[in-house]
Kinemage of the C-alpha trace (Angstrom):
@kinemage 1
@onewidth
@group {chain A} dominant
@subgroup {mainchain}
@vectorlist {calphas} color= white
{ca met a 1} P -146.705 -256.124 -40.294
{ca asn a 2} L -144.200 -257.375 -42.816
{ca asn a 3} L -142.383 -255.186 -45.325
{ca his a 4} L -144.661 -256.237 -48.194
{ca ser a 5} L -147.817 -255.260 -46.277
{ca phe a 6} L -146.194 -252.016 -45.204
{ca lys a 7} L -145.293 -251.145 -48.805
{ca met a 8} L -148.777 -252.050 -50.057
{ca glu a 9} L -150.379 -249.794 -47.455
{ca leu a 10} L -148.012 -246.951 -48.380
{ca asp a 11} L -148.893 -247.463 -52.056
{ca glu a 12} L -152.614 -247.255 -51.243
{ca ile a 13} L -152.042 -244.061 -49.237
{ca his a 14} L -150.057 -242.582 -52.129
{ca tyr a 15} L -152.852 -243.465 -54.560
{ca lys a 16} L -155.428 -241.803 -52.264
{ca tyr a 17} L -153.321 -238.646 -52.090
{ca glu a 18} L -153.048 -238.620 -55.885
{ca arg a 19} L -156.847 -238.829 -56.237
{ca leu a 20} L -157.382 -236.088 -53.674
{ca thr a 21} L -154.781 -233.896 -55.346
{ca ser a 22} L -156.621 -234.386 -58.624
{ca leu a 23} L -159.880 -233.283 -56.997
{ca ile a 24} L -158.184 -230.190 -55.637
{ca gly a 25} L -156.893 -229.350 -59.118
{ca ile a 26} L -160.362 -229.743 -60.601
{ca leu a 27} L -161.868 -227.480 -57.974
{ca gln a 28} L -159.162 -224.877 -58.430
{ca gln a 29} L -159.795 -224.880 -62.165
{ca phe a 30} L -163.541 -224.719 -61.557
{ca ile a 31} L -163.114 -221.632 -59.404
{ca ala a 32} L -160.322 -219.974 -61.423
{ca glu a 33} L -162.240 -220.107 -64.674
{ca gln a 34} L -165.256 -218.584 -62.949
{ca val a 35} L -167.515 -220.844 -64.882
{ca asp a 36} L -171.207 -220.324 -64.659
{ca ile a 37} L -172.063 -222.726 -61.874
{ca ala a 38} L -175.792 -222.191 -62.212
{ca gly a 39} L -176.049 -225.659 -63.748
{ca ala a 40} L -173.974 -227.294 -61.032
{ca pro a 41} L -175.722 -228.828 -58.044
{ca glu a 42} L -176.114 -226.216 -55.323
{ca arg a 43} L -173.777 -227.781 -52.791
{ca ser a 44} L -171.395 -229.561 -55.169
{ca leu a 45} L -168.391 -227.355 -54.382
{ca asn a 46} L -168.923 -227.587 -50.612
{ca asp a 47} L -169.479 -231.331 -50.854
{ca ala a 48} L -166.304 -231.806 -52.895
{ca leu a 49} L -164.218 -229.784 -50.451
{ca phe a 50} L -165.689 -231.720 -47.525
{ca glu a 51} L -164.881 -235.027 -49.252
{ca ile a 52} L -161.292 -233.905 -49.790
{ca glu a 53} L -160.969 -232.877 -46.148
{ca leu a 54} L -162.321 -236.223 -44.936
{ca gly a 55} L -160.068 -238.124 -47.319
{ca met a 56} L -156.971 -236.237 -46.226
{ca asp a 57} L -157.797 -236.778 -42.532
{ca glu a 58} L -158.401 -240.497 -43.117
{ca thr a 59} L -155.214 -240.882 -45.089
{ca asn a 60} L -153.158 -238.984 -42.525
{ca asp a 61} L -154.518 -241.276 -39.793
{ca arg a 62} L -153.585 -244.365 -41.834
{ca leu a 63} L -150.083 -243.041 -42.389
{ca lys a 64} L -149.673 -242.218 -38.694
{ca lys a 65} L -150.747 -245.747 -37.704
{ca leu a 66} L -148.324 -247.279 -40.193
{ca ile a 67} L -145.413 -245.247 -38.879
{ca glu a 68} L -146.297 -245.948 -35.245
{ca his a 69} L -146.646 -249.677 -35.964
{ca lys a 70} L -143.336 -249.793 -37.823
{ca glu a 71} L -141.562 -247.914 -35.006
{ca ser a 72} L -142.976 -250.220 -32.322
{ca ala a 73} L -141.899 -253.279 -34.320
{ca ala a 74} L -138.318 -252.014 -34.640
């Protein structure tokens, strides 16, 4: 993997983390404001948290592979 590909992959990982962080902020605000969630889909909060967890796991795996690949190439 060349330096350009490595940087592009790191940029994509950073972007994914930014999106997930945004979701976390939305959920925190959703909970903190104690809005009436009667109109929200029943499992929307659980689904959102699950999506964040999956995204973080996926992104951590991508980052680990990048680091391992870069170390083995050195």
